[in-house]
C-alpha positions in Angstrom: -168.8 71.6 8.8 -167.2 70.0 12.2 -170.5 69.1 13.7 -171.5 67.4 10.3 -168.3 65.4 10.4 -168.6 64.3 13.8 -172.2 63.1 13.2 -171.1 61.2 10.4 -168.1 59.8 12.2 -170.4 58.7 14.9 -173.0 57.0 12.4 -170.1 55.3 10.4 -168.4 54.2 13.7 -171.4 52.0 14.1 -171.3 50.8 10.5 -167.6 50.0 10.7 -168.1 47.9 13.7 -170.9 45.9 12.0 -168.8 45.2 8.9 -165.8 44.1 11.0 -167.1 42.8 14.3 -163.5 41.6 15.5 -162.5 45.4 15.5 -165.1 46.5 18.1 -163.0 46.0 21.1 -160.3 48.5 19.8 -162.1 51.4 20.9 -162.4 50.7 24.5 -158.7 49.8 24.7 -156.6 52.5 26.5 -153.3 51.0 26.3 -152.3 47.5 24.9 -150.0 47.7 22.3 -149.7 51.5 22.5 -147.2 51.2 25.3 -145.0 49.1 23.4 -144.5 51.4 20.5 -142.4 54.2 22.0 -142.7 57.5 19.7 -142.3 55.8 16.3 -140.4 58.0 13.6 -142.4 58.7 10.5 -140.9 61.0 7.8 -138.0 61.9 10.2 -140.1 62.9 13.0 -141.1 61.2 16.2 -144.9 60.7 16.4 -146.3 61.2 19.9 -149.3 59.4 21.1 -150.2 62.6 23.4 -150.7 64.6 20.2 -153.7 64.4 17.5 -153.5 63.2 14.1 -152.8 66.6 12.8 -150.1 67.7 15.2 -148.2 64.5 14.4 -148.6 64.6 10.6 -147.5 68.1 10.2 -144.0 67.1 11.4 -143.6 64.1 8.8 -141.7 65.2 5.9 -143.2 62.4 4.0 -146.7 63.6 4.4 -146.4 67.2 3.1 -148.7 66.8 0.2 -151.3 64.9 2.5 -151.0 67.7 5.2 -151.5 70.3 2.4 -154.4 68.7 0.9 -156.0 68.3 4.2 -155.7 71.8 4.9 -157.2 72.8 1.4 -160.0 70.3 2.2 -160.8 72.0 5.4 -160.5 68.9 7.3 -157.9 70.1 10.0 -160.3 70.6 12.7 -162.4 67.6 11.9 -158.9 65.4 12.2 -158.1 67.3 15.5 -161.4 66.4 17.1 -161.9 63.6 19.5 -162.4 60.9 16.9 -161.3 58.3 17.2 -160.2 57.8 13.8 -158.0 55.3 11.9 -156.1 57.1 9.1 -154.5 55.4 6.1 -152.0 58.0 5.4 -150.4 58.1 1.8 -147.0 59.3 1.5 -145.7 61.8 -0.7 -144.3 59.0 -3.0 -147.9 57.7 -3.1 -149.2 60.9 -4.5 -146.3 61.1 -6.9 -147.7 57.9 -8.4 -150.8 59.9 -9.7 -150.4 61.8 -12.9 -150.1 65.4 -12.3 -153.1 66.4 -14.2 -155.3 64.0 -12.3 -154.0 65.2 -8.9 -154.4 68.9 -10.0 -158.1 68.1 -11.1 -158.8 66.3 -7.5 -157.0 69.4 -5.8 -159.2 72.0 -7.6 -162.5 70.1 -7.1 -163.4 70.5 -3.3 -166.0 68.0 -3.3 -163.7 65.3 -4.8 -160.9 66.1 -2.8 -163.0 65.6 0.4 -164.4 62.5 -1.1 -160.9 61.1 -1.8 -159.4 62.1 1.6 -162.2 60.9 3.7 -162.0 57.5 2.0 -158.5 57.2 3.8 -160.6 57.5 7.2 -162.4 54.8 9.2 -164.3 55.8 12.4 -162.7 54.1 15.2 -159.3 53.3 16.4 -158.2 49.9 14.7 -154.7 48.9 15.1 -153.0 46.3 13.0 -153.7 43.4 15.5 -157.2 44.2 15.4 -157.4 44.4 11.7 -155.4 41.3 11.4 -157.9 39.4 13.7 -160.8 40.7 11.7 -159.2 39.3 8.4 -158.6 36.0 10.2 -162.2 36.0 11.3 -163.4 37.0 7.8 -161.8 34.2 6.2 -158.7 36.0 4.6 -160.5 39.4 4.1 -161.9 42.3 6.3 -164.1 45.2 5.0 -163.5 48.7 6.5 -166.4 51.1 5.9 -164.7 54.6 5.3 -166.0 58.2 6.3 -166.6 58.9 2.6 -169.3 55.8 2.7 -167.2 53.5 0.5 -165.4 50.3 1.7 -161.8 49.2 1.7 -160.9 45.5 1.8 -158.0 44.4 4.0 -156.0 41.3 3.6 -152.6 39.7 4.5 -150.4 39.4 1.4 -146.7 37.9 1.8 -147.1 38.9 5.6 -148.0 42.6 5.0 -151.3 44.4 5.4 -152.8 45.4 2.0 -155.9 47.5 1.3 -157.8 47.0 -1.8 -160.1 50.1 -2.9 -163.1 49.9 -4.7 -161.6 50.3 -8.2 -159.3 47.4 -7.5 -156.1 49.5 -6.4 -154.0 48.2 -3.8 -152.0 49.8 -1.1 -149.6 48.3 1.5 -149.1 49.5 4.9 -145.6 50.4 5.1 -145.5 51.7 8.8 -148.4 50.5 11.2 -149.8 51.4 14.6 -148.5 55.1 14.7 -150.8 55.9 17.9 -152.3 59.4 18.2 -154.5 60.9 21.1 -157.5 60.9 18.7 -156.8 57.5 16.8 -154.1 55.7 14.9 -152.3 56.4 11.5 -151.3 53.6 9.1 -148.8 54.8 6.5 -149.5 53.5 3.1 -147.5 53.4 -0.1 -150.3 54.2 -2.5 -153.4 56.5 -2.8 -156.8 54.7 -2.4 -159.5 55.8 -4.8 -163.2 55.8 -3.9 
């Protein structure tokens, strides 16, 4: 499973860079704006750039549902791998917007659960500055290819980074640029659906 995920991530990394050329430089950057963001707080816990995505996420009280679903989908090892990955991480409040019956149905269907979760992950390390540059270069929108195989549309609305999923649902980035040893997390307020 981990080898397959890594192969998919490597293949989709090229797709993501083709879809959003302005983001390509982020994979090779080692510091940049990372040093200006000293251990941001997410869900009451400091997020350390020396830890990986999973090591940080498990400490956020705002992401307990996401963490439990990642464990249930058997994606922990993949998200602990070298990556790099950009994760759009829905909060518990974002999951609370989904009807319980729908959330239960997704949680009880392993294939659908993996599909929904990997729709929130992009191969590569793309901070908000890189995404904003791609949006500007794209005339107001940028397409991000997800590990699930679908795409998200990124745009700036009222000075905020907003993602639109393939069904037309929108999610706003509430905390950007939470750097990890294997990528970056952007906290979002709505679950995105492939």
